[in-house]
N, C-alpha and C positions, 0 to 999 in steps of 0.2 A: 397642687398648690403647696408651697412650703411655708409653714407659719413659724417664724423664729421667736416670736414674743411669748413663748410658752415657758413658764417657770413651774407651774403646778398642773398636773394632768390627772384626771380620774378616768378609769376605763373599767367597763364591765363585760363579762361574757355570760350570757343567759343560756345555760345548758339545759338539758331536758329535766335534770333533777336539782342541780345546784346553780345559783347565780354567784359568780365570783367577781369581787371588785378589787382593783389595785390602785394605789396612789403612787405617782411618779413625780419626783421633785428634782429641780436642777440644783446641783451642788457644785458651785464654782462653774466650771465649763462642761461638766458632765451630768447626764441625767441618771438618776438611780431610782429603783423601785424601793419605797420605804415602808409602806404598810399595806396589809391586805385584809379583806373581810369576806365572809360568805354567808349566804342565807338560802333557804329552800326557794326554788323557782315557783312562781305563783300564776301559772298559765291556766291551771285547771280549777274547777269548783273547789272550795267555796269562793275563792278570791276572783278568779277569772280576770286578772289584770297583772300583766308581767311587771309593771312598774313597782308594785308592792315589794316584790323580792329584790328589785334593784335598789330601792330606797333602804330596805333592811340591811343589805350588804354594805351600802355606803355609810349607813349609821354605824356599823361596826368599825369601819375605817376611821370615822370621826372619833369614836370613843378611844380607839387605840392611839391615834395620832395627836389627839388634842386640838385638831384643826376643825373649825366649824365649816362644814361643806353644804349643809342643807338649811333652807329657810322654808319650813313647812314641807311641801312636796316639790319644791324647786331646788335645783342645784345652783349655788351662788357662783355667778360668772361675771366679770373676771376675778382673779384673786387680789386680795389686798391684805398685806401683812399675814396674820395667821388665820385668815378667813378666805373661803372660796377656792375655786380652781380656774384655770384659764381656758380649759377645754374639757369636754366630756365626750368620749367615744364608746361605742358598744358593738359587740357581735352577738349573734343569737343562733342557737340550734333548737330552741325550745319549741314545743308544739310539733315535734317530729321533723324539724328542719325543712328543707325544700325537696319535695317529692315530685319527680318528673317521669313522663313516659316519652320515649323517643321513637321515631319511625324513620326508616330509610329504605330506599328502593332495593338495594342488594345488601344482605346481612353483613357480608364480610367487607363491604366497602363503605357506602354512605352510612349504613347502620352503625358501624364501629366509629366512624368519624363523628356521628351525632352523639354517640355514647361518650367519646372523649371530650366533646364540647360541653356536655351537660355536667360530667363529673368534674371537669376543670373549673366550672362555675360554682361548685360547692353543692351540687344536687345529689340526691339518692335516686338512682335510675331504677324504676319499678319494673320496667319491661322494655325490650327492644322489638318493635314490630318491623317486619320486612316482607316484601312481596314473596320472597323465597324462604320464609322461615318454617315452612312445612305445616302451617296451620290452615285449615279450611276457612273460607271467607266468613262464615257465620261464627267460627271460633274467634277470629280476630275481632269482630264487632262485639261479641259477648265480653271479651277480655277488656276492650277499651271502656265498655260500659261499667264493668265491675270495679275497675281500679281507682277511679276518682283521684287523679293526680292533681297537683297544684297547677301544672301547665304541661303542654305538649310541645315538643320540638319536632317539626316535620321537615325532612329534607329528602333529596333524591335527585339523581340525574346531574350530569355535568352541564354547564351553561351552554345552551343551544342544542343540547342533545335530545334524546327521546323523552317524551313527557308522560307516556301511558302509565308507567308504574307509580309515579308520584301522584298523579291525578286519582288513580285507583285507591291509593292509601287515603287521600283526601275524602273520597266517597265513603270509605269505611268509617272514618271519623264522623262524617256528617250523619251516617245512618245510626251510629251508636249514640250520638248526641250526649256525650259524657257530662256529668255534673262535677263542678270543682269540689275539692275535699272540705274546704272550710266554710264557704258561704254559698247558699243556694241562690242568693239574691243577685249575684253578679255573673257576668259571662266568663267562661273558661278561657284563659289566655292561650293562644296557640301561636308559636313562632314559625313562620315559614322561611326556611333557609336552604331552598333547593334550586333547581334549574330556573333561571330567570325567565325562560320562555313560558313556564307554566303559571306564572304569577296571576295572570288575569283569570285563568280557570279556577285556581285555588280561591281567589277573591269571590268569584261567583258562587263557589260551593260553600265556603265557610264564613264569608264576610258578615252575613246577617246574624247567625246564631252564636258566633264566638267572638272574643276580642282578638282579632287577627293582627299580628305584627309581622311586617315583611323585613327580612334581614338579608345581607349578602349570602350567597351560596357558600356553605361550609366546604364543599368539594367542587370548586369551579372547573377544575380539570382533573384528569386521573392522577397527575403527578403533583397536584397542589392541594393543601388543606388550609383553609382560612377560618380558624375557629374564633378569633377574637371578637369580630363584630357581633356574632350570635351570643357569645358569652356575656358581653356587655348588656345586650338586650335581656338576657335571662336575669342578670342582677337587677336591672331597672324594674322589670316586671315583678320580681321577688319583692322589691320595696313598695312598688305602687299598688300591686294587686293583692299578693298573698299576705304580706305583713299587715295590710290594712284590715284583713279579716280576723287576724289572731288577736285574742283578748288583750287589750291594753296597749297594743303596738302603736296605734296612732299617737297615743300620749308619749310613748318612748321616742318615737320619731321626732316629736316636737322638742324633746330634751337634748338630743345629740347635736354635736357640732360638725359631724361628718356622717355620710350615709352608713346605716347599719349594714354589716356584712354577715353572711352566713358563716358560722364558726369555721368550717373547713376551708372556705375561700380565704379567710384571714390567715389561717395557718399556712396555706399555700403561698400567700403573698409574702409572709415572713421568710419562708423557705427560699423563695426566689430572690428576695433582697439579700439574704445571707450568701447565697451561691454567687450572686453577681458581684457583691462587695469584695469577695475573696477570689473570684474566678475559680470556684470549686464545682465539682460534680457532687451533688448532695442527695442522700436518701433520708427521708424523715417518716416516722410512723407514729400514729396515735392509736394505741390499743385500748378500747373501752370495754364496757360490760356487754354491749350488744353488737358493736361494729368495730372494724379496724380500718382506719384510713391510711393509705400509703401515698407519699408525695415524693416526686423525684425531679431533679433538674440535671439533665445530661446534655453536654454541649449546648447549654442555654435553652434547651427545650423542656418545658414544664409539663408534667403529667400528674394526675391524681386519680386514684381509684378508691372505691369504698367497697369493702367486703362486708355486706350488710348482715351476713349470717355468721360472722366469726368474731366472737368476743369472749370475755372471761367470766361472765356471770349469766345474763339472760340467754346468751347464745352458746354456752359452753357445751351443750349437748350436740349442737351442730358441728362444733370442732371435732367432737368425738366421732360423729358419723362421717364427716368428710375425711378426716385423717386416718380413721381406723384405730382400734385399740392398740394394735401392735406398734404403730408409730408413736403413740404416747408412752407405752410401756418401755420402749427402747431407751428412753432417757433416764429411767429410774435405776439407781445403783443398788436396788434391793429387790427381793421377790415379792410380788403382790398378786393376789388372786384377781382375775379379770372382773368378777362380780363385785368385789370390794371396790375396785377402781370405778366401775359404773356407778355404784351407790354414792361414792364420794362426789362424783361430778354432778349427779342428779340433785344431791343435797345443795350444791353450790348454786344450781339453777333456781331452786325454789327459795333459797335464802341468799340472795345476791350480795348482801352487805357483809356477810361473815368473812373473817380473815383467818388464815391458817394458825392453828394453836401449837402444832408440833413441827419439827424439822421435816418429818416424813410428809405431812400434808402440804408443807411449803414446796417440797420437791415435786409433789404431784402437780401443784399449780404451775410450777416452772416448766414441767414437761408439757402441759397443755399449752402454755404460752408460746413455747418454741414452735409447736405445730400450728397454732393460730397465726403467728408471725410468718412462718414459712409459706402457709397456704395463701395468705393475703398477698405475699410477695410474688408467688407464682401467678396469681390473678393479675397483679400489677404488670408483671413482665409481659403477659399475653396482650395487654391493651397498649402498653407504651412501645409501640412498634413503628417502624418506618411505614410508608404507604404501601398498601396492597394493590395488586392489579397493574403494577407498573413494571414493564420489562426493564430490569436494571442490567447493565453490562457487568459481567463478573467472571472471574476465572473459575476453573474447575474446583479448586480447593474452597473457594467461597461458597460454591453451590452446595457443598456437603454441609457446611456450617449453617447455612441459611435456608430455612424451610421456604417453600414457595410463597407462603402467605405473608411475607413481610418479616423483618428481623427486629427483635427487641432492641430498644435503645440502651437498655441497662447493661453496662459493662463493668463488672465488679473490679477488674484490674484498674480501671481509671476512676473508681469511686474514691473521693477524698474524705468524705465525712458522713457519718451516720448519726442521726439525732433521734433518740427514743423518747416518747412521752406516753402518758396514760398510766393508770394506777400501778400495774405490775412492774413497769420499767422505772417509773419515778419513785415508787415507794417500797421496793423490795428492801428487806432489812439491811442488805449490804450492796454497795455499788458494784462490787465484783460479780454479783449474781446477774445484775442487769447487763453488764458487759458480756458475760458468757452467753446469756440468752440471745443477744444480738449476733454474737460470733457464730453460734450454732445454727440460728435460723437463716442468716444471710450468707454465711461462709465467705466473708470478704477475702479478696486476693491482694497480694502485695501489701502496701502500707495504707492503713485506713484509720483516721481518728474517730473516736466514739464518744458521744456526750449524751446527757439526758436533759430534758427541760424540767427544771427543778419543781415548779408548782403549776405547770401547764399555763404559761404566760404567753405562749406564741399567738393565740387568737387576739389578745389585747394589743400585742405589739404589731401584729399584721394590720389591724385596722388603724392603729396610730401612724403606721408608716405612710398612710395616705396623706397625712398632713404634716408629718415631721419625721424625715428619714433618720436624722441624727439621734433623736430621742429614742426611736425604736431600736436602732442598732446599739447604742450605748447600753441600754438596759438589757438587750439580748445577750451581749458579751459579758456584762458584769454581774447580772443577777439571775438571768434566765438559764443560760447554758451552764451545766455542771460538767466540766471536762473529766471524763473517766480515764481516758488514756488512749493508747494507740495499739492497734493489732497489726503485727507483722507476720504475714502468712505466705510463705513461698508456695507457688503453685507447682504441683508435680506429685508423683507417687514413688515410693521406694519400699524396701523391706523394713520391718520393724527394727528400730535401734541403729539403722544405718546413719552415718553422718550426712546431713543434708545442707548444713550451712555453718560457716564460721562467722562470728559476729563480735563487734565491740561497740559499746555505748559510752560516750563521754558526756556527763551531765554539765549543764551550764556552770554549776558550782565547781567543776573540775574533777568530781568523783568519777572513777572509771569502773566499768564492768566489761567482762568479755567471756567468751566460751564457745562451745560447739552445740548446735541444735541437732538432736537426733530425730529420726522419723518416728512419729507416734507420741512425742512428748510436748508438753507446754511448759515454757519458762516464764515466770513473772518477775519483772524488775520494778519494785516499788519506787516511784519518784513523782513528786508533785510538779516540779519544774520541767523545762524543756531540755533536750539533749541532742547530740549529733550521733546518728546511727550509721555505722559502716557494716555492711553485710555482704558476704561472699558466698552465694549459693553454689552447690556442685552442679555439674551438667545435668540437665533434665529438670532443674528447678528454676523458677522464674519469679523475680520480685517486681517486674514491670519494665526491666531493661533487656529482657530476652533471657533465654536459657543459659544458666551458668555465669551470667554477667553480674559484676560487682555493683553495688548501689551505695550511695552516700547521701544522707538526707537529714534535715532537721526534723525532729519528731516531738510531739507534745506528750508530756506526762499528764498526770491527773490523780484522782482519788485512788485509782488502781495502779496506774503506771504503764510501763511498756510490756506488752504480752507477745512473746514469740510463740506462734502457733505452728507446731511441726506436725500437725495431724494430716497434712496433705490436702490438695484440692484436685479433683472433687473429693470431699471428705466423706468417708464411709465408716460407720460404726462396725466393730467386729461382729461377724455373724454368730460366732460361738457364744452361748449365753454367759458362761462363767468368765470368759475372756472379756466380754463386753462390760460386765459389772466391775471387773478389776480395772479396766481402762477408765471407766467413768469415775471410779473412786480416786484413781491416780490424778486425773485432770482436775476434779473438784478440789482435791487437796492442794495441787499446784496453784490453783486460783484462790485458795483459802476461802472457799464458798460457804461451807457449812461446818464451822469449827465445832468440835465435840463439846 
């Protein structure tokens, strides 16, 4: 539904620690974000009412804007002159977000489809159960009993196929009789989205003890995945069952003008809107203290993954464990003792709100951030794949590139845009640092624009896009996205200092730049506006038009400008210790990252 009579919009995002409110006003023909406020989230004792934090955040917006928005505990709707708003929308990840368990007959097939389905709906997937996951029956039952998810998604079997596996999983769930996380008084919701032939048996097994909801099969045949009907069901249940148990949510649900969305689902919705409006392939990331969310849209297919153990404060030790100290150390342009590095990271874990006080400790955080971003991206690539178990016709050369188990949809050469959000990317002291972190972690190929979400507004705009596309996109372009610049990275490898590309850049203002890019160097051309880039790579290097082919393209400048990345793809840091430190210092200097 598109509502066009909106002149004043108030939106909140209830995070696990902070509730953020923004005011959006129509100025002439364009919507702009004008004021913002924040307050601690109040889901836990002593308040146990999420609306308290919401009202506190809106009160701050009132004070800053001089607009009266509240009448006691009510939001004044509609607006009239300098009073009230025309709509109020909200997202939420408070109370631990939406936690799910998924079950599928075969781990690598329906198990993964179920996982993609739940993640795309904004859930945290606590575990994936499958007939062939290597656990004994009693272990499966024990695991279901322990976890206490908000809901379970059960799937398995193609329509009309065998029903034994999926019925067996249903029997395990019945035997475990799991209790929901938030309220013991209500039945645990379970969505059945498997073989339609097994529906009656699943009803007989689970219909009495659980709130069973039947949805279309998420894997109706081997070569088709149908995730949307089950995703919609997950959203509905999230609102009707789970949110009703969380402290104060029924009150919040009565206040809003559109359904509350889980924060990650709203960020996903905004990512999709942006990709569609521009016909782009987009990668977006939100790196937090405890988790890192990755969103992508490639050839109109949306994927989201949550790396629940990769973050910059609470989960920083997990990053250290998963990446290994050597991988963190490799980004530091100075010598540091391993034990010293360990201590620094452990300190961050127990004091999550501290921020670096020296350039050295900032560089340590940036090194960890690169590894967290890289690992979360690896996990995302593994899930964002074409379908498995389908015999695809392919030539010999394809077969080498594509593992048997399905090929990732993520193609860095065809990626148009990277959007970073979360503390370390949105609030690093210099934008050039954020750009370099994303270049190092994702290693984009060819020509890729890079931006950050200025104050993490994507959730608010994603939920707003449900009722007004124009307002959401206006604010997204004008106030939310901070354009940092464009990375131009020829794909290929050569010897150090060999010429790999001739280039020239003509700014819209008429100012010209030109030169030669050598292997192993980075050139930064500062410019705020846009420009035309002409680049001629040597044979063996590709910018998206094939090896050695010239490319001519409009490119976006930004707070950093155009960056020519001649470090080659795949990018490898020098193995020799002193050579590596010398290279890092050279690159950081070229990017003006840590001025003395």
